[in-house]
C-alpha positions as CSV (number, residue, x, y, z in Angstrom):
1,M,-31.6,24.3,31.0
2,I,-32.6,22.8,28.5
3,A,-31.5,18.6,28.7
4,P,-30.2,17.3,25.3
5,S,-31.9,15.7,22.6
6,T,-31.5,11.5,22.5
7,R,-33.0,10.8,19.2
8,Y,-30.4,10.2,17.2
9,V,-27.8,8.9,19.5
10,P,-28.8,4.9,18.3
11,L,-27.9,6.3,15.0
12,L,-24.7,8.0,16.3
13,V,-23.5,4.8,18.0
14,G,-24.2,3.0,14.7
15,V,-22.2,4.7,12.6
16,V,-19.7,4.8,14.9
17,A,-20.0,1.1,14.8
18,L,-19.7,1.1,11.4
19,L,-17.0,2.7,11.5
20,L,-15.8,1.0,13.1
21,F,-15.9,-2.5,12.6
22,P,-13.2,-3.3,9.5
23,I,-10.7,-1.6,12.0
24,L,-11.1,-3.2,15.4
25,R,-12.1,-6.7,13.8
26,S,-8.6,-7.6,12.5
27,G,-8.1,-8.8,15.8
28,F,-10.3,-11.2,15.9
29,E,-9.9,-14.4,13.4
30,V,-11.7,-13.5,10.5
31,R,-12.9,-15.1,7.2
32,R,-9.9,-14.0,4.3
33,V,-10.3,-13.7,1.0
34,D,-7.6,-13.1,-1.4
35,D,-8.7,-10.8,-4.3
36,C,-6.0,-11.5,-6.5
37,A,-6.8,-13.8,-9.3
38,R,-3.6,-15.0,-9.3
39,P,-1.0,-14.0,-6.2
40,T,2.0,-16.3,-6.3
41,E,3.4,-14.6,-9.0
42,L,2.8,-11.3,-7.3
43,L,6.1,-12.0,-6.5
44,E,8.1,-12.6,-9.2
45,I,9.2,-8.7,-8.5
46,G,12.3,-9.2,-9.7
47,R,11.2,-9.6,-13.6
48,L,10.3,-5.6,-13.6
49,A,12.4,-3.1,-15.1
50,G,14.7,-1.9,-12.8
51,S,14.6,-4.7,-10.6
52,G,18.2,-6.4,-9.5
53,A,18.7,-8.9,-6.3
54,T,15.2,-10.2,-4.8
55,V,14.5,-11.2,-1.9
56,E,11.6,-12.8,0.2
57,R,11.0,-11.9,3.4
58,Y,9.8,-15.3,4.8
59,E,10.1,-14.3,8.8
60,K,7.8,-11.4,8.2
61,Y,5.0,-13.1,7.2
62,D,1.8,-14.5,9.8
63,I,-1.6,-15.9,9.5
64,E,-1.8,-11.8,7.7
65,V,1.0,-10.8,6.8
66,R,0.8,-12.7,3.1
67,Q,3.3,-11.5,0.7
68,W,6.8,-9.9,1.6
69,T,9.2,-9.1,-1.3
70,E,11.8,-6.8,-1.4
71,T,14.1,-6.2,-4.1
72,D,17.5,-3.9,-5.0
73,L,16.1,-1.4,-7.3
74,R,19.6,-1.1,-10.0
75,P,21.7,1.7,-8.8
76,Q,21.2,5.0,-11.2
77,L,21.9,7.8,-9.0
78,K,25.4,7.5,-6.9
79,G,25.4,7.2,-3.3
80,A,21.3,6.5,-3.6
81,K,20.2,3.4,-2.5
82,L,16.7,2.6,-3.3
83,R,14.8,-0.6,-2.3
84,G,11.9,-1.6,-3.8
85,A,8.8,-4.0,-2.2
86,L,5.3,-5.1,-2.6
87,I,3.7,-5.9,0.6
88,R,0.4,-7.7,0.9
89,S,-1.6,-8.1,4.5
90,F,-5.3,-9.0,5.6
91,R,-4.1,-6.1,8.7
92,P,-3.5,-2.5,7.0
93,V,-3.2,-1.2,9.5
94,D,0.1,-2.4,9.7
95,L,1.0,-0.6,6.1
96,Y,-0.9,2.4,6.5
97,T,0.9,3.2,9.9
98,R,3.4,5.4,8.6
99,P,4.2,2.9,5.5
100,P,8.1,3.6,5.2
101,T,8.9,2.3,8.3
102,R,8.2,-0.9,6.8
103,I,11.4,-0.9,5.5
104,L,13.1,2.4,7.2
105,G,12.4,1.7,10.5
106,P,11.5,4.8,12.7
107,I,11.3,7.6,10.3
108,E,10.4,11.8,10.8
109,A,8.3,11.7,8.3
110,G,8.0,15.9,6.2
111,E,6.6,16.8,3.6
112,R,4.2,14.5,2.3
113,N,3.7,15.3,-1.5
114,V,0.6,12.8,-3.6
115,E,1.4,12.6,-7.5
116,W,-1.4,11.8,-8.9
117,V,-0.3,9.8,-12.3
118,E,-2.4,8.4,-15.1
119,L,-2.0,4.9,-16.4
120,G,-4.4,3.9,-18.7
121,A,-8.6,4.4,-16.9
122,D,-6.4,4.3,-13.8
123,R,-5.7,7.2,-11.6
124,L,-2.9,6.4,-9.0
125,P,-2.1,8.2,-5.6
126,I,1.5,8.0,-5.4
127,Q,2.7,9.6,-2.4
128,T,5.7,10.7,-1.4
129,I,7.7,12.0,2.1
130,F,11.8,13.4,2.5
131,D,13.2,12.7,6.3
132,S,16.3,14.7,6.7
133,A,16.0,14.8,10.7
134,N,18.9,13.6,12.4
135,G,21.1,14.5,9.7
136,R,19.1,11.5,7.4
137,N,18.4,11.7,4.5
138,T,15.9,9.3,3.1
139,M,13.0,8.8,0.7
140,A,9.9,6.8,0.6
141,S,7.8,6.7,-2.6
142,Y,4.3,4.4,-2.4
143,L,0.8,3.2,-3.6
144,F,-2.0,1.4,-1.8
145,V,-4.1,-0.4,-4.0
146,Y,-7.2,-2.1,-2.3
147,G,-10.3,-3.9,-3.3
148,G,-8.1,-3.6,-7.0
149,E,-8.0,-0.4,-6.9
150,P,-5.2,2.0,-6.1
151,V,-6.1,4.3,-3.6
152,E,-5.1,7.0,-1.7
153,H,-6.6,7.0,1.8
154,P,-6.9,2.8,2.3
155,V,-8.1,3.5,6.2
156,W,-11.5,4.9,4.4
157,S,-11.6,2.5,1.7
158,Q,-11.6,0.0,4.5
159,I,-14.6,1.6,6.2
160,W,-16.8,1.5,3.5
161,S,-16.4,-1.6,2.4
162,A,-17.4,-2.5,5.7
163,P,-20.9,-3.9,4.5
164,A,-19.5,-6.0,1.9
165,Q,-16.5,-7.8,4.5
166,V,-19.8,-8.9,6.8
167,W,-20.8,-10.5,4.4
168,G,-18.0,-11.5,1.9
169,G,-15.0,-11.3,4.4
170,T,-11.5,-9.3,4.6
171,Q,-9.6,-8.5,1.5
172,P,-5.8,-7.4,2.2
173,L,-4.2,-4.6,1.2
174,S,-1.0,-4.0,-0.8
175,L,1.5,-2.1,-0.7
176,L,4.0,-0.9,-3.7
177,L,6.9,0.6,-2.3
178,V,10.3,2.3,-3.3
179,A,12.5,3.4,-0.3
180,G,15.6,4.6,0.6
181,P,18.2,6.5,1.5
182,V,19.3,9.7,-1.1
183,R,20.7,12.7,-0.8
184,P,18.8,16.0,-1.4
185,Q,20.4,17.1,-4.5
186,Q,19.3,14.2,-5.6
187,R,15.7,13.9,-4.5
188,E,13.7,14.6,-8.2
189,A,15.7,12.1,-9.8
190,A,15.2,9.6,-7.5
191,R,11.6,10.4,-7.0
192,E,11.2,9.9,-10.9
193,Q,13.1,6.5,-11.1
194,A,10.9,5.7,-7.9
195,R,7.7,6.6,-10.1
196,R,8.9,3.9,-13.0
197,W,9.4,1.2,-10.5
198,L,5.6,1.2,-9.0
199,L,3.7,2.0,-12.3
200,A,5.5,-1.1,-13.4
201,A,4.6,-2.6,-10.0
202,Y,1.3,-1.7,-10.9
203,R,0.6,-2.7,-14.6
204,H,1.6,-5.9,-13.1
205,H,-0.2,-6.5,-9.6
206,R,-3.1,-5.4,-11.4
207,S,-2.3,-8.3,-14.5
208,V,-1.7,-10.4,-12.3
209,C,-4.3,-10.2,-9.9
210,T,-7.4,-9.1,-12.5
211,P,-9.9,-12.1,-13.3
212,E,-8.8,-13.5,-17.1
213,A,-11.8,-13.1,-18.1
214,E,-11.9,-9.7,-17.0
215,V,-8.9,-8.6,-18.6
216,S,-10.4,-10.0,-22.1
217,A,-13.3,-7.6,-21.3
218,G,-11.2,-4.5,-21.2
219,S,-9.0,-5.1,-23.6
């Protein structure tokens, strides 16, 4: 029998360590760097088109969670009660593990649809899931923003940014979310309402988080 080669073991260990680093380090005290130019203005999602009453969930705050703002979307569909949220955390694993649970509680995610929406120079991967298990008719549409960019899989974005995190500190992950009970026959209309609000929320996020110098240069 030929003994397995150990030639690549050090390289493999190094790669695994690199991949696990950003996740494992979230449990330790690290330097947190907010990459948003004016983060306090992110609280103003109640001013977005389609937003209604807004509440700041201060009981959700901790050293990692820096924002948890929810707003009731203005009713457009009978029986559909949609709520929007903008949540930012330096502990991204809390947000990209079944995001809808942050508002809805446990949810059995059915089919996950990803719609790529063009917004200027950006391509936004808006993800939507529906849960009809046990008589529940709930919908959740959401968008992640990490490092100032819309991302479909934040875990991979966090992994690839590991070297920068070592020297520059960790950055928060933003979750833009619309969720609530939706009847099956209302799914498309509810999804369209969610899409409009998420686009407005992303524009707001980008406008207040991008340094003014960059905005001027890009305009």
